[in-house]
TORKOL-4160 file (C-alpha; in steps of 0.2 Angstrom, whole numbers, padded with zeros to 4 digits, m for minus):
120
<pt num="1" X="0733" Y="0745" Z="0201"/>
<pt num="2" X="0734" Y="0734" Z="0216"/>
<pt num="3" X="0717" Y="0724" Z="0215"/>
<pt num="4" X="0720" Y="0714" Z="0231"/>
<pt num="5" X="0709" Y="0725" Z="0242"/>
<pt num="6" X="0695" Y="0724" Z="0229"/>
<pt num="7" X="0697" Y="0705" Z="0228"/>
<pt num="8" X="0696" Y="0704" Z="0247"/>
<pt num="9" X="0680" Y="0714" Z="0247"/>
<pt num="10" X="0672" Y="0703" Z="0234"/>
<pt num="11" X="0678" Y="0687" Z="0243"/>
<pt num="12" X="0670" Y="0694" Z="0259"/>
<pt num="13" X="0653" Y="0697" Z="0251"/>
<pt num="14" X="0653" Y="0679" Z="0244"/>
<pt num="15" X="0658" Y="0672" Z="0261"/>
<pt num="16" X="0641" Y="0679" Z="0267"/>
<pt num="17" X="0631" Y="0669" Z="0255"/>
<pt num="18" X="0626" Y="0651" Z="0260"/>
<pt num="19" X="0637" Y="0638" Z="0253"/>
<pt num="20" X="0646" Y="0650" Z="0241"/>
<pt num="21" X="0664" Y="0650" Z="0238"/>
<pt num="22" X="0677" Y="0662" Z="0229"/>
<pt num="23" X="0692" Y="0653" Z="0224"/>
<pt num="24" X="0706" Y="0653" Z="0210"/>
<pt num="25" X="0721" Y="0662" Z="0205"/>
<pt num="26" X="0723" Y="0674" Z="0197"/>
<pt num="27" X="0704" Y="0676" Z="0194"/>
<pt num="28" X="0691" Y="0671" Z="0207"/>
<pt num="29" X="0677" Y="0659" Z="0202"/>
<pt num="30" X="0661" Y="0663" Z="0212"/>
<pt num="31" X="0651" Y="0647" Z="0214"/>
<pt num="32" X="0637" Y="0639" Z="0224"/>
<pt num="33" X="0637" Y="0620" Z="0224"/>
<pt num="34" X="0648" Y="0619" Z="0208"/>
<pt num="35" X="0637" Y="0631" Z="0199"/>
<pt num="36" X="0646" Y="0647" Z="0194"/>
<pt num="37" X="0637" Y="0664" Z="0196"/>
<pt num="38" X="0652" Y="0676" Z="0194"/>
<pt num="39" X="0670" Y="0679" Z="0192"/>
<pt num="40" X="0682" Y="0692" Z="0199"/>
<pt num="41" X="0693" Y="0697" Z="0184"/>
<pt num="42" X="0710" Y="0707" Z="0185"/>
<pt num="43" X="0716" Y="0711" Z="0167"/>
<pt num="44" X="0707" Y="0697" Z="0159"/>
<pt num="45" X="0716" Y="0693" Z="0143"/>
<pt num="46" X="0725" Y="0710" Z="0144"/>
<pt num="47" X="0709" Y="0720" Z="0144"/>
<pt num="48" X="0715" Y="0731" Z="0158"/>
<pt num="49" X="0699" Y="0730" Z="0168"/>
<pt num="50" X="0697" Y="0725" Z="0186"/>
<pt num="51" X="0679" Y="0720" Z="0189"/>
<pt num="52" X="0667" Y="0706" Z="0192"/>
<pt num="53" X="0657" Y="0697" Z="0178"/>
<pt num="54" X="0640" Y="0691" Z="0185"/>
<pt num="55" X="0626" Y="0680" Z="0179"/>
<pt num="56" X="0611" Y="0692" Z="0176"/>
<pt num="57" X="0593" Y="0690" Z="0174"/>
<pt num="58" X="0586" Y="0692" Z="0156"/>
<pt num="59" X="0586" Y="0710" Z="0150"/>
<pt num="60" X="0597" Y="0715" Z="0165"/>
<pt num="61" X="0613" Y="0716" Z="0155"/>
<pt num="62" X="0607" Y="0729" Z="0143"/>
<pt num="63" X="0598" Y="0739" Z="0156"/>
<pt num="64" X="0613" Y="0741" Z="0167"/>
<pt num="65" X="0625" Y="0745" Z="0153"/>
<pt num="66" X="0613" Y="0758" Z="0146"/>
<pt num="67" X="0611" Y="0766" Z="0164"/>
<pt num="68" X="0630" Y="0768" Z="0166"/>
<pt num="69" X="0642" Y="0762" Z="0152"/>
<pt num="70" X="0657" Y="0768" Z="0161"/>
<pt num="71" X="0655" Y="0755" Z="0175"/>
<pt num="72" X="0645" Y="0741" Z="0166"/>
<pt num="73" X="0651" Y="0732" Z="0151"/>
<pt num="74" X="0648" Y="0716" Z="0141"/>
<pt num="75" X="0661" Y="0704" Z="0148"/>
<pt num="76" X="0671" Y="0693" Z="0135"/>
<pt num="77" X="0665" Y="0676" Z="0132"/>
<pt num="78" X="0650" Y="0677" Z="0145"/>
<pt num="79" X="0642" Y="0693" Z="0138"/>
<pt num="80" X="0633" Y="0683" Z="0124"/>
<pt num="81" X="0625" Y="0673" Z="0138"/>
<pt num="82" X="0618" Y="0689" Z="0146"/>
<pt num="83" X="0631" Y="0691" Z="0159"/>
<pt num="84" X="0636" Y="0708" Z="0164"/>
<pt num="85" X="0653" Y="0715" Z="0169"/>
<pt num="86" X="0655" Y="0728" Z="0183"/>
<pt num="87" X="0671" Y="0738" Z="0184"/>
<pt num="88" X="0679" Y="0740" Z="0201"/>
<pt num="89" X="0693" Y="0751" Z="0194"/>
<pt num="90" X="0683" Y="0766" Z="0189"/>
<pt num="91" X="0678" Y="0779" Z="0202"/>
<pt num="92" X="0671" Y="0776" Z="0219"/>
<pt num="93" X="0665" Y="0758" Z="0221"/>
<pt num="94" X="0647" Y="0757" Z="0228"/>
<pt num="95" X="0649" Y="0741" Z="0238"/>
<pt num="96" X="0631" Y="0740" Z="0243"/>
<pt num="97" X="0627" Y="0739" Z="0224"/>
<pt num="98" X="0641" Y="0726" Z="0221"/>
<pt num="99" X="0634" Y="0716" Z="0236"/>
<pt num="100" X="0616" Y="0717" Z="0228"/>
<pt num="101" X="0622" Y="0712" Z="0211"/>
<pt num="102" X="0633" Y="0697" Z="0217"/>
<pt num="103" X="0618" Y="0692" Z="0228"/>
<pt num="104" X="0606" Y="0693" Z="0213"/>
<pt num="105" X="0618" Y="0682" Z="0203"/>
<pt num="106" X="0619" Y="0670" Z="0217"/>
<pt num="107" X="0600" Y="0668" Z="0218"/>
<pt num="108" X="0600" Y="0663" Z="0199"/>
<pt num="109" X="0611" Y="0648" Z="0202"/>
<pt num="110" X="0608" Y="0643" Z="0220"/>
<pt num="111" X="0595" Y="0630" Z="0225"/>
<pt num="112" X="0579" Y="0636" Z="0232"/>
<pt num="113" X="0583" Y="0630" Z="0250"/>
<pt num="114" X="0599" Y="0641" Z="0250"/>
<pt num="115" X="0590" Y="0656" Z="0242"/>
<pt num="116" X="0576" Y="0654" Z="0256"/>
<pt num="117" X="0590" Y="0657" Z="0269"/>
<pt num="118" X="0594" Y="0674" Z="0262"/>
<pt num="119" X="0575" Y="0679" Z="0263"/>
<pt num="120" X="0572" Y="0671" Z="0281"/>
């Protein structure tokens, strides 16, 4: 699977967030002011998954995975800290939902002044 279009969509979503960046190769680190809130992963350690791993609020990981275990998963290394993985390589991608999940992860790491720009 060519993940380039998915990578571009994730990068565009992050570009809309104040002072956020998406950089790196082969995986993207999603960050705001050097605080990581997510990763775009393509076959991370040979798992065959194209997706995003995102910081999640307490209890969110379990709720999302139970709601749709085909799309949501516990990402390697980060899952123990409550992060949630979202597959972009299974079925039709709901980009509005992906935008919301990325924005929620950003809100958990961004300074209040930047979060206020989203709400203003």
